[in-house]
Structure formats: C-alpha cells, structure tokens
N, C-alpha and C positions, 0 to 999 in steps of 0.2 A: 714244158708246155709250148706249143706253137700257136701263136695268135696271128690270124690273117685278117686284114681289113685295110681300109683307106688310111693313109698317113697324112697328117697335116702339121704344119709348123704351129707351135703354140704362140699366140699373139703376144707382143711385147708387154701389154698391160696385164698379162697373166703370168709372166715369167717369175716374178717375185713369189707368188703363191705356190707355184710348182716347185721352185727351188727349195722352199721351206718344207716340202713333203719328204725330204730325205732320199730322193731319187739319186742314184749314182750311176755313172756310165759303165756299161758292161765291159767296154774295151779299156778301161783305166784312163788315167790322165784327167785333167780338168776340161770340161766341155761347156760351151755357152749356147748351144743350140738345143732346143727341146722340141720333140716330135710327139704328137698325140696320135695314137692308133685307135680308130673306132672299130672294135672287134665285130667281125662278121662270122668268123668260125674259129673255134678253139679245139685243138686236138692234143693228145698226149697221154701220159700214163699217170695214174694216181698212186702215190707211194704211201702205204699205211704203216703205222708204227713209229713214226718219227715225232 
C-alpha cells in the first residue's frame, strides 16, 4: 500500500508511547527517529485469502 501525506517528526514527549507500539524500521537496524504521516491518499491492491 502506498500512503501519501504530510510527514512530521514525532515530538520527544510522544516517543516512548510510539516505541511501545511495536513499530520496526523497514530498512532494518535500530533507529531513533520517528516520523508520523498524516494520510491524505492511500492506493494499492487488496489481497484476499491471506
């Protein structure tokens, strides 16, 4: 799925909550920067039967 929208840094006071959500970096390795995308458009294909 492709998500398009404005990207914003997650404020420092929200990082602990976000890191507990189980989000992992798609590029691997450990990261310490969190970005929030406010979706404006989503496109892609739906896969049935999984």
